[in-house]
C-alpha positions as CSV (number, residue, x, y, z in Angstrom):
1,X,75.1,185.5,54.9
2,X,78.9,185.0,55.6
3,X,79.8,187.7,53.0
4,X,82.2,189.6,55.3
5,X,83.8,186.4,56.6
6,X,84.2,185.1,53.1
7,X,85.9,188.2,51.9
8,X,88.3,188.1,54.8
9,X,89.2,184.4,54.6
10,X,89.5,184.2,50.8
11,X,91.8,187.3,50.9
12,X,94.0,185.6,53.5
13,X,94.2,182.3,51.6
14,X,95.0,184.0,48.3
15,X,98.6,184.2,49.5
16,X,98.7,180.4,49.1
17,X,96.9,180.0,45.8
18,X,99.1,178.9,42.9
19,X,102.1,178.1,45.1
20,X,103.9,174.8,44.4
21,X,106.9,173.1,45.9
22,X,107.7,174.0,49.5
23,X,105.2,176.4,51.0
24,X,107.0,179.3,52.7
25,X,106.3,179.0,56.5
26,X,105.9,182.8,56.7
27,X,103.2,182.7,54.0
28,X,101.3,180.0,55.8
29,X,101.6,181.8,59.2
30,X,100.5,185.1,57.7
31,X,97.5,183.5,56.0
32,X,96.4,181.6,59.1
33,X,96.8,184.7,61.3
34,X,94.4,186.5,59.0
35,X,92.0,183.6,59.1
36,X,92.2,183.6,62.9
37,X,91.4,187.4,63.0
38,X,88.5,186.9,60.6
39,X,87.0,184.0,62.6
40,X,87.3,185.9,65.9
41,X,85.7,189.0,64.4
42,X,82.9,186.8,63.2
43,X,82.4,185.9,66.9
44,X,83.5,182.3,66.6
45,X,84.4,180.8,70.0
46,X,88.1,181.5,70.9
47,X,88.9,177.8,71.8
48,X,87.1,176.6,68.6
49,X,89.3,178.9,66.5
50,X,92.5,177.8,68.3
51,X,91.8,174.1,67.9
52,X,90.7,174.6,64.3
53,X,93.9,176.4,63.3
54,X,96.1,173.9,65.1
55,X,94.6,171.1,63.0
56,X,95.0,173.0,59.8
57,X,98.6,173.9,60.4
58,X,99.5,170.3,61.4
59,X,98.0,169.0,58.2
60,X,99.6,171.7,56.0
61,X,103.0,171.0,57.6
62,X,103.1,167.5,56.1
63,X,101.7,168.2,52.6
64,X,105.1,168.9,51.1
65,X,105.5,165.1,51.0
66,X,102.5,164.8,48.7
67,X,103.1,164.8,45.0
68,X,100.9,167.6,43.7
69,X,101.3,170.4,41.2
70,X,99.6,172.9,43.5
71,X,100.4,172.7,47.2
72,X,98.8,176.0,47.8
73,X,95.4,174.7,46.5
74,X,95.9,171.5,48.5
75,X,96.4,173.7,51.6
76,X,93.1,175.5,50.9
77,X,91.4,172.1,50.5
78,X,92.6,171.2,54.0
79,X,91.0,174.4,55.3
80,X,87.8,173.4,53.6
81,X,87.8,169.9,55.0
82,X,88.6,171.1,58.6
83,X,85.9,173.8,58.4
84,X,83.4,171.2,57.3
85,X,84.4,168.9,60.1
86,X,84.2,171.7,62.6
87,X,80.5,172.4,61.7
88,X,79.5,168.7,61.7
89,X,80.6,167.1,58.4
90,X,77.2,166.4,57.0
91,X,73.6,167.6,57.3
92,X,71.5,165.8,59.9
93,X,67.8,165.5,59.0
94,X,64.9,165.4,61.5
95,X,64.6,162.0,63.1
96,X,61.0,161.1,62.5
97,X,61.3,157.3,62.7
98,X,59.1,155.2,64.9
99,X,55.3,154.9,65.5
100,X,53.3,158.0,64.7
101,X,52.8,160.6,65.7
102,X,56.4,161.6,66.1
103,X,56.8,164.5,68.4
104,X,59.2,167.4,67.8
105,X,59.5,169.7,70.9
106,X,60.5,173.3,70.2
107,X,62.4,175.1,73.0
108,X,64.2,178.4,73.5
109,X,64.1,181.8,75.0
110,X,61.3,184.3,74.4
111,X,61.8,186.1,71.1
112,X,64.0,183.5,69.5
113,X,61.4,182.6,66.9
114,X,60.1,179.3,68.2
115,X,56.5,179.8,67.1
116,X,57.3,180.9,63.6
117,X,60.0,178.1,63.3
118,X,57.5,175.5,64.4
119,X,55.2,176.6,61.5
120,X,58.2,176.6,59.1
121,X,59.1,173.0,60.1
122,X,55.5,172.0,59.6
123,X,55.5,173.3,56.1
124,X,58.9,171.7,55.5
125,X,57.7,168.2,56.5
126,X,54.4,168.7,54.7
127,X,56.3,169.3,51.5
128,X,58.0,166.0,52.1
129,X,54.7,164.1,52.2
130,X,54.1,164.1,56.0
131,X,51.0,165.2,57.9
132,X,52.0,167.8,60.5
133,X,50.0,168.9,63.5
134,X,50.8,172.0,65.6
135,X,50.4,172.4,69.3
136,X,50.4,175.8,71.1
137,X,51.7,174.8,74.6
138,X,52.9,178.3,75.4
139,X,50.2,179.8,77.6
140,X,52.5,182.3,79.3
141,X,52.6,184.6,76.2
142,X,49.0,185.7,75.5
143,X,49.5,186.1,71.7
144,X,51.3,182.8,71.2
145,X,48.2,180.6,70.7
146,X,46.7,183.0,68.3
147,X,50.0,183.4,66.4
148,X,50.4,179.7,65.9
149,X,46.8,179.3,64.9
150,X,47.2,181.9,62.2
151,X,50.4,180.4,61.0
152,X,48.9,176.9,60.9
153,X,46.2,178.2,58.5
154,X,48.9,179.6,56.2
155,X,50.8,176.3,56.3
156,X,47.6,174.2,55.8
157,X,48.1,172.1,58.9
158,X,45.6,171.4,61.7
159,X,46.3,173.0,65.1
160,X,45.1,172.2,68.6
161,X,42.7,174.7,70.2
162,X,43.4,174.9,74.0
163,X,40.4,174.9,76.3
164,X,39.9,177.7,78.9
165,X,42.3,177.2,81.8
166,X,44.1,174.2,80.2
167,X,47.7,174.0,81.3
168,X,50.6,173.0,79.0
169,X,50.8,169.4,80.1
170,X,47.1,168.9,79.5
171,X,47.3,170.7,76.2
172,X,50.1,168.3,75.1
173,X,48.2,165.2,76.3
174,X,44.9,166.1,74.6
175,X,46.7,167.3,71.4
176,X,48.5,164.0,71.0
177,X,45.2,162.2,71.1
178,X,43.6,164.5,68.6
179,X,46.6,164.3,66.3
180,X,46.3,160.5,66.2
181,X,42.6,160.8,65.5
182,X,43.3,163.0,62.5
183,X,46.0,160.6,61.3
184,X,48.7,163.2,61.6
185,X,52.2,161.7,61.8
186,X,54.3,164.6,63.0
187,X,53.5,166.8,66.0
188,X,55.3,170.1,66.6
189,X,55.0,171.4,70.2
190,X,55.5,175.1,70.7
191,X,56.6,175.6,74.3
192,X,56.9,178.7,76.5
193,X,60.0,180.8,76.7
194,X,61.5,183.3,79.1
195,X,63.8,186.3,78.8
196,X,66.4,184.2,80.7
197,X,66.6,180.5,81.7
198,X,65.0,179.9,85.1
199,X,64.1,176.8,87.1
200,X,60.3,177.2,86.5
201,X,60.8,177.1,82.8
202,X,63.0,174.1,82.9
203,X,60.6,172.2,85.2
204,X,57.8,172.8,82.8
205,X,59.8,171.8,79.7
206,X,61.0,168.6,81.5
207,X,57.5,167.7,82.4
208,X,56.4,168.2,78.7
209,X,59.3,166.1,77.6
210,X,58.3,163.3,79.9
211,X,54.6,163.5,78.8
212,X,55.2,163.7,75.1
213,X,58.3,161.5,74.7
214,X,59.7,163.6,71.7
215,X,61.8,162.1,69.0
216,X,63.4,165.6,68.6
217,X,64.1,168.4,71.1
218,X,65.1,171.4,69.0
219,X,66.5,174.6,70.5
220,X,65.6,177.7,68.5
221,X,68.2,180.4,69.1
222,X,68.8,183.9,67.7
223,X,72.0,183.9,65.7
224,X,72.3,187.7,66.1
225,X,73.3,187.1,69.8
226,X,76.5,185.4,68.6
227,X,78.3,183.4,71.4
228,X,75.4,184.1,73.7
229,X,73.4,181.7,71.5
230,X,76.1,179.1,72.1
231,X,75.9,179.6,75.9
232,X,72.1,179.3,75.8
233,X,72.3,176.1,73.8
234,X,74.8,174.6,76.3
235,X,72.4,175.4,79.2
236,X,69.4,174.0,77.5
237,X,71.3,170.9,76.4
238,X,72.5,170.2,80.0
239,X,68.9,170.1,81.2
240,X,67.0,168.7,78.3
241,X,69.5,166.7,76.2
242,X,68.8,168.5,72.9
243,X,68.8,166.6,69.7
244,X,69.5,169.6,67.5
245,X,69.6,173.3,67.1
246,X,68.0,175.9,64.7
247,X,69.5,179.3,64.3
248,X,67.2,182.1,63.2
249,X,68.0,185.4,61.5
250,X,70.8,184.0,59.5
251,X,70.1,186.2,56.6
252,X,72.2,188.9,58.3
253,X,76.0,188.8,58.3
254,X,76.8,190.2,61.7
255,X,77.4,187.1,63.7
256,X,78.5,184.0,61.7
257,X,80.2,182.6,64.8
258,X,77.3,180.9,66.4
259,X,76.8,178.7,63.4
260,X,80.4,177.7,63.3
261,X,80.8,177.2,67.0
262,X,77.6,175.2,67.9
263,X,78.8,171.6,67.1
264,X,82.2,172.0,68.6
265,X,81.0,173.6,71.8
266,X,77.6,172.1,72.4
267,X,78.1,168.7,70.7
268,X,74.7,168.9,69.0
269,X,74.1,169.4,65.3
270,X,72.9,172.6,63.8
271,X,70.0,171.2,61.7
272,X,68.3,174.2,60.2
273,X,68.8,177.9,59.7
274,X,66.1,180.6,59.4
275,X,66.8,183.0,56.6
276,X,63.8,185.3,56.7
277,X,60.3,186.0,57.9
278,X,58.5,184.0,55.2
279,X,57.4,180.5,56.0
280,X,59.6,178.9,53.4
281,X,62.6,180.8,54.6
282,X,64.0,177.8,56.5
283,X,67.0,175.9,55.1
284,X,68.6,172.6,56.1
285,X,72.1,173.3,57.4
286,X,74.8,171.6,55.3
287,X,78.3,172.0,56.8
288,X,80.1,171.0,53.6
289,X,78.1,173.5,51.5
290,X,78.5,176.3,54.1
291,X,82.3,175.7,54.3
292,X,82.4,175.9,50.5
293,X,80.6,179.2,50.5
294,X,82.7,180.7,53.3
295,X,85.8,179.9,51.2
296,X,84.3,181.5,48.1
297,X,83.8,178.2,46.3
298,X,80.1,178.7,45.9
299,X,77.2,176.3,46.7
300,X,76.2,174.7,43.5
301,X,74.1,172.0,45.1
302,X,71.8,174.4,47.0
303,X,71.5,176.5,43.8
304,X,70.4,173.4,42.0
305,X,67.8,172.6,44.6
306,X,66.5,176.2,44.5
307,X,66.1,176.2,40.7
308,X,64.4,172.8,40.4
309,X,60.9,174.1,40.0
310,X,61.8,176.5,37.2
311,X,62.0,173.6,34.6
312,X,59.1,172.1,32.7
313,X,59.1,168.4,31.9
314,X,60.4,168.9,28.3
315,X,63.3,170.9,29.6
316,X,64.1,168.4,32.3
317,X,64.1,165.6,29.8
318,X,66.5,167.4,27.5
319,X,68.9,168.3,30.4
320,X,68.7,164.8,31.8
321,X,69.8,163.3,28.5
322,X,72.7,165.7,28.2
323,X,73.8,165.3,31.8
324,X,73.8,161.5,31.4
325,X,76.6,162.0,28.9
326,X,78.5,164.3,31.2
327,X,77.7,167.4,29.2
328,X,77.3,170.9,30.7
329,X,77.9,173.8,28.3
330,X,78.4,177.5,28.9
331,X,75.1,177.9,27.1
332,X,73.5,175.7,29.8
333,X,75.1,178.0,32.4
334,X,73.6,181.0,30.7
335,X,70.2,179.4,30.8
336,X,70.6,178.8,34.5
337,X,71.5,182.5,35.0
338,X,68.1,183.4,33.5
339,X,66.3,181.1,36.0
340,X,68.2,182.5,38.9
341,X,66.1,185.7,38.7
342,X,63.1,183.6,39.7
343,X,64.5,182.1,42.9
344,X,65.5,185.0,45.2
345,X,67.8,188.0,45.4
346,X,70.4,188.0,42.7
347,X,73.1,188.8,45.3
348,X,72.2,185.7,47.3
349,X,72.2,183.5,44.1
350,X,75.6,184.9,42.9
351,X,77.2,183.8,46.2
352,X,76.3,180.2,45.3
353,X,78.3,180.2,42.1
354,X,81.9,179.0,42.5
355,X,84.7,181.3,41.5
356,X,82.4,184.4,41.1
357,X,84.3,186.5,43.7
358,X,86.4,188.3,41.1
359,X,83.5,189.0,38.8
360,X,81.6,190.5,41.7
361,X,84.5,192.7,42.5
362,X,84.8,193.9,38.9
363,X,81.3,195.3,39.2
364,X,81.3,196.3,42.8
365,X,79.8,199.7,41.9
366,X,76.9,198.1,40.0
367,X,73.7,196.6,41.4
368,X,73.8,192.8,41.6
369,X,71.1,192.6,39.0
370,X,73.5,194.4,36.6
371,X,76.1,191.8,37.4
372,X,73.8,189.1,36.1
373,X,73.3,191.1,32.9
374,X,77.1,191.5,32.5
375,X,77.5,187.7,32.6
376,X,74.7,187.1,30.2
377,X,76.0,189.7,27.8
378,X,79.4,187.9,27.6
379,X,77.7,184.5,26.8
380,X,75.4,186.1,24.3
381,X,78.4,187.5,22.5
382,X,79.7,184.0,21.9
383,X,78.9,181.9,18.8
384,X,76.8,178.8,19.2
385,X,79.9,176.7,18.7
386,X,81.7,178.5,21.5
387,X,78.7,178.1,23.8
388,X,78.7,174.3,23.1
389,X,82.5,173.9,23.2
390,X,84.0,176.5,25.5
391,X,87.4,174.8,25.2
392,X,87.8,176.4,21.7
393,X,87.7,179.9,23.1
394,X,91.3,181.0,22.6
395,X,92.9,184.4,23.0
396,X,91.5,186.0,19.8
397,X,88.0,184.7,20.5
398,X,88.2,186.1,24.1
399,X,89.1,189.5,22.7
400,X,86.2,189.4,20.3
401,X,83.7,188.3,23.0
402,X,85.0,191.1,25.3
403,X,84.6,193.7,22.5
404,X,81.1,192.4,21.6
405,X,79.9,192.6,25.2
406,X,81.6,195.8,26.1
407,X,83.7,194.1,28.7
408,X,87.4,193.3,29.2
409,X,89.3,190.2,28.4
410,X,89.9,189.7,32.1
411,X,86.1,189.7,32.6
412,X,85.8,187.0,30.0
413,X,88.6,185.0,31.6
414,X,86.8,185.2,35.0
415,X,83.5,184.0,33.4
416,X,85.2,181.0,31.8
417,X,86.9,180.2,35.1
418,X,83.5,180.3,36.8
419,X,82.1,178.0,34.1
420,X,85.0,175.5,34.5
421,X,84.5,175.3,38.2
422,X,80.8,174.7,37.9
423,X,81.4,172.0,35.4
424,X,83.9,170.3,37.7
425,X,81.4,170.3,40.5
426,X,78.6,169.0,38.4
427,X,80.8,166.3,36.8
428,X,81.0,164.6,40.2
429,X,77.3,163.9,39.9
430,X,77.5,162.5,36.4
431,X,77.1,158.8,37.3
432,X,73.8,159.4,39.1
433,X,70.9,157.4,37.6
434,X,68.8,160.3,36.4
435,X,65.3,160.1,35.0
436,X,63.8,163.4,33.8
437,X,61.6,163.6,36.9
438,X,64.5,162.8,39.2
439,X,66.5,165.3,37.3
440,X,64.0,168.1,38.2
441,X,64.3,167.1,41.9
442,X,68.1,166.9,42.0
443,X,69.4,169.0,39.1
444,X,67.1,171.9,38.4
445,X,68.9,173.6,35.6
């Protein structure tokens, strides 16, 4: 996800890295021109791109008055901040406040993935301690009721069984009563879709909205349709006043533009993204983390969350004690690498590690699993003292580590740079009040 866009944008911004003093206007213009091309090729809305770059250039034009050793890096930070703002600043969770059962209404065109996404959300809230209930209100598609019933069994959530000839409004009304009787606190209503938006569909959805009084009305849209997904979102929002959007099929890299354009063009938050067919392949959308990934800075927080279940209590206790003291060694990083193999594709995990772009390029001809072995081999070639105190690794030690692992000194330099960036990110979390159990939830490595 975003790999192509990341390569293009990081390549463009490399022209600014390391520059201090006055930034040459030509360098800034050339970099931003490349960023513009990259965003447009990723199918980001033209007006969104224009406004975004205007803000970035205005802010860069005044940073010469800021006393900093690296104006180029400051410029890149500006791009990061504006990209985060563009996508909504912070993640917005589901609004499930109020008297139960809270209703979440799923809407969207046929084939967008509403039914599967409803089940994914049910699993998501169940894992957070809520009691979900699924409602198949799509009677237009014959297989929809059966599909949701099967998925509900996989999720472990009760599902309403429509009676013969029951219409969507009656289904919703009866389902809400049954959900209350079962003490379920969150109801997901899977509604009908069409190949295109029509008045009959909107009338039905408006009636269901009036009947169920949902806390959330979530549009499920196919990200592969690019800006068409944005147009669909705008149309649904005008008629139903959406509370949020979910983009499916985000595991592909063809059309990143929909994710980056939604907030700016529709005015509603992108709350989740679907990243695969499995029921756990649904991720909260974090604008700040996504911006960091797009700029090649990694996504350490998501990596932490994904690795949380690979620790036992004894390991969690040991790491919690170290982390309270602000300690994170290169040996710890190597341990985390070993756990990465348990949480998904190595290529996806590598993209979350800050500063790893150059290491990936060095082994572009190798499978991503081999890249993990390369990194591990360099750490394994270090002494215990070097693993615990990376700051002592001078030029001669780097040559020895490179020789011992069959790599180059440049490879070792890139590995140490990755470690330093990870440590800087994690240091920001140092003052959190961690218990070993909380550590497993927040910092899983």
